[in-house]
C-alpha positions in Angstrom: -11.0 9.0 19.1 -10.7 5.4 17.6 -8.4 4.8 14.6 -9.5 2.2 12.0 -7.0 0.8 9.4 -8.8 -0.3 6.2 -7.4 -2.7 3.5 -7.0 -2.1 -0.2 -10.1 -0.4 -1.7 -9.1 -0.4 -5.4 -12.0 1.8 -6.5 -14.7 -0.1 -4.6 -16.5 3.0 -3.3 -19.9 1.5 -2.3 -18.3 -1.3 -0.1 -16.2 1.4 1.6 -19.3 3.5 2.5 -21.0 0.4 3.8 -18.0 -0.5 5.9 -17.8 3.1 7.3 -21.5 2.8 8.2 -20.8 -0.5 10.0 -18.0 0.9 12.1 -20.1 4.0 12.7 -17.4 6.2 11.5 -17.6 9.7 13.0 -15.5 12.2 10.9 -15.5 14.6 13.8 -13.7 12.2 16.1 -12.4 9.1 14.3 -9.3 8.6 12.1 -9.0 6.3 9.1 -5.8 4.6 7.9 -5.7 3.3 4.4 -3.2 0.6 3.3 -2.8 2.0 -0.2 -4.2 0.9 -3.6 -7.1 3.3 -3.3 -7.6 3.0 -7.0 -7.8 0.8 -10.1 -9.7 -2.3 -11.2 -12.8 -1.4 -9.2 -15.6 0.7 -10.7 -15.4 4.0 -8.8 -11.7 5.1 -8.3 -12.6 8.7 -8.8 -15.2 8.7 -6.0 -12.7 6.9 -3.7 -10.0 9.5 -4.3 -12.4 12.4 -3.8 -13.7 10.9 -0.6 -10.4 10.0 1.0 -8.6 13.3 0.0 -11.6 15.2 1.4 -11.0 13.7 4.9 -8.2 16.2 5.6 -6.4 15.4 8.9 -8.8 12.6 9.7 -6.9 10.0 7.7 -3.5 8.6 6.8 -2.9 7.0 3.4 0.2 5.2 2.1 0.9 4.8 -1.6 0.4 1.4 -3.2 1.6 0.0 -6.5 -1.7 0.9 -8.2 -1.6 4.4 -6.9 1.9 4.8 -8.3 0.8 3.3 -11.6 -1.9 6.0 -11.8 0.7 8.7 -11.3 3.0 7.2 -13.8 0.2 7.0 -16.4 -0.9 10.6 -15.7 2.7 11.8 -16.2 2.9 10.1 -19.6 5.6 7.6 -18.4 3.3 4.5 -18.7 0.3 3.5 -20.8 -3.0 2.2 -19.4 -3.4 -1.5 -19.2 -6.6 -3.2 -20.5 -7.6 -4.0 -17.0 -7.2 -0.5 -15.7 -10.2 1.5 -14.6 -8.6 4.9 -14.3 -10.1 6.9 -17.2 -12.6 8.7 -14.9 -9.8 10.1 -12.9 -7.7 11.1 -15.9 -10.6 13.0 -17.5 -12.0 14.5 -14.3 -12.2 18.3 -13.9 -10.4 18.1 -10.6 -7.8 15.6 -11.9 -4.7 17.8 -11.2 -5.8 18.5 -7.6 -6.4 14.8 -6.9 -3.2 13.6 -8.5 -1.2 16.3 -6.6 -2.8 15.1 -3.3 -2.0 11.5 -4.1 1.6 12.3 -5.1 2.1 13.8 -1.6 1.0 10.7 0.2 3.8 8.8 2.1 5.1 5.3 1.7 5.1 4.7 5.5 3.2 6.1 8.4 3.7 5.6 12.1 1.3 5.9 15.1 3.5 7.2 17.8 1.2 6.5 20.7 0.2 2.9 19.7 3.5 2.0 18.0 1.9 0.8 14.7 3.6 1.2 11.4 1.7 1.0 8.1 3.0 0.4 4.6 1.4 -1.1 1.5 3.3 -4.3 1.2 5.4 -4.5 4.4 9.0 -3.8 5.4 12.1 -5.4 3.8 13.4 -8.1 6.2 16.7 -6.3 6.7 15.3 -2.9 7.5 15.0 -1.5 11.0 12.3 1.0 11.5 14.7 4.0 11.4 16.1 2.7 8.1 12.7 2.2 6.6 11.6 5.7 7.6 14.8 7.2 6.1 14.3 5.3 2.8 10.6 6.2 2.6 11.6 9.8 2.9 14.1 9.5 0.1 11.4 8.4 -2.4 8.8 10.9 -1.0 11.2 13.8 -1.5 11.6 12.8 -5.2 7.9 12.3 -5.7 7.3 15.8 -4.4 10.0 17.4 -6.5 10.5 18.4 -10.1 12.2 15.0 -10.8 9.1 13.0 -10.2 8.5 12.3 -14.0 12.0 10.9 -14.3 11.3 8.6 -11.4 8.1 7.4 -13.0 10.0 6.6 -16.3 12.5 4.5 -14.4 10.3 3.1 -11.6 9.4 -0.3 -13.3 11.5 -3.4 -13.2 12.4 -6.3 -10.8 16.1 -5.3 -10.4 17.9 -4.7 -8.1 16.2 -7.6 -6.1 18.2 -7.2 -2.9 18.7 -4.2 -0.7 22.2 -2.7 -0.6 23.0 0.6 1.2 25.4 1.3 -1.7 22.7 1.5 -4.3 22.4 4.8 -6.0 20.1 6.8 -8.4 17.1 5.2 -10.0 18.2 1.7 -9.0 18.1 2.7 -5.4 14.7 4.3 -5.7 13.2 1.4 -7.7 14.4 -1.1 -5.1 12.9 0.9 -2.2 9.6 1.2 -4.0 9.5 -2.5 -4.8 9.9 -3.4 -1.2 7.3 -0.9 0.0 4.7 -1.6 -2.6 5.2 -4.9 -4.5 6.8 -7.3 -2.1 5.2 -10.7 -1.3 7.8 -13.4 -1.5 11.5 -13.4 -1.0 14.1 -16.1 -1.7 15.6 -17.5 1.5 18.6 -15.2 1.1 16.4 -12.2 1.2 16.2 -11.4 -2.5 12.9 -10.2 -3.8 10.8 -12.5 -6.0 8.4 -10.3 -7.9 7.5 -12.5 -10.8 5.7 -15.3 -8.8 2.1 -14.3 -7.9 0.7 -17.7 -7.0 -0.3 -19.1 -3.6 1.9 -19.9 -0.7 1.0 -23.5 -1.0 2.2 -23.7 -4.6 5.4 -21.7 -4.2 8.9 -23.0 -5.0 10.6 -24.4 -1.9 13.1 -21.6 -2.1 10.5 -18.9 -1.8 9.1 -17.7 1.6 6.7 -14.9 2.5 8.7 -11.8 3.3 7.7 -11.9 7.0 9.2 -15.4 7.4 12.7 -14.4 6.4 15.2 -15.0 9.3 16.7 -13.0 10.8 14.1 -10.2 10.3 15.2 -6.9 11.7 11.7 -5.5 12.2 9.9 -8.5 13.8 9.2 -6.6 17.0 7.4 -3.8 15.2 3.6 -3.8 14.8 3.2 -3.7 11.0 -0.1 -3.1 9.2 -0.1 -3.9 5.5 -2.3 -4.7 2.5 -1.4 -5.7 -1.1 -1.7 -9.5 -0.6 -5.3 -10.4 -1.2 -4.5 -14.2 -1.3 -3.7 -14.0 2.5 -7.3 -13.0 3.1 -6.1 -11.1 6.2 -4.8 -14.3 7.8 -1.2 -14.1 9.1 -0.3 -16.2 12.1 2.8 -14.1 12.9 3.1 -11.8 16.0 2.9 -8.1 15.3 1.7 -8.5 11.7 -1.8 -7.3 10.5 -2.7 -8.1 6.9 -5.8 -6.2 5.8 -6.2 -6.8 2.1 -9.2 -9.2 2.0 -9.8 -9.1 -1.7 -12.6 -6.5 -2.0 -12.0 -5.9 -5.7 -12.1 -9.6 -6.3 -15.6 -9.9 -4.9 -14.6 -11.0 -1.4 -14.8 -8.4 1.4 -13.4 -5.1 2.7 -12.0 -5.1 6.2 -11.2 -2.5 8.9 -9.2 -3.1 12.1 -9.6 -0.8 15.1 -6.1 -0.1 16.3 -7.0 0.3 19.9 -8.1 -3.3 20.4 -7.4 -4.9 17.0 -11.1 -5.9 16.5 -11.9 -6.5 12.8 -15.1 -5.6 11.0 -15.8 -6.5 7.4 -18.5 -6.1 4.7 -19.0 -8.6 1.9 -19.0 -7.3 -1.6 -22.5 -7.7 -3.0 
């Protein structure tokens, strides 16, 4: 029963199906992990949501920033951006069923037998795995409660930019979400830098990728993440597996078999 982790799909349904054909996915025996951002910017977000939600217990999916954006738009807390491609979901006859399924997806999943952890963007450098699981559950509990719309109204913003156990209320939840779903660079003191979206080569000297912050409390954990297409899946750091290879930008969609870490990709034609 192999498990394949697949990078950000972002509405690219046809490349997903070609990738599943390439890995010879058997829904009776295999399991798929998805790094989040199932939807948006690609042409077929509705088809992707229907397919993944229909996999039942043969998949694990974590929430990405685009998935949360869809939920916020659907709740009325945010407006669509010009670049969004979410109208097909918002007008679908099964809209409510799909959104409810998405809203119950976690921020973090763990493979107990193979000791992998998967989140959309990574883990805050100061978080141990028990801390990260606790904080993920805090947000998930609100998402699945009657207070979800309030969370969506207050979810956006770049502050607080540093984790503090004493954070409370919406500041606390926003900070947790930003680390799990938006993080790329940090300042050397661990503060999140969410405004800069350029390359590693062009970054300010004070900025470092989150996984290069020292000390990093989770460096011994095998972490699978997406979100960062500019990395093109290449991270020369032990125990880190970056899987966003820019499918929606015309590059490729990548799967990694957890058992032996073999990668297979399909180009976007």
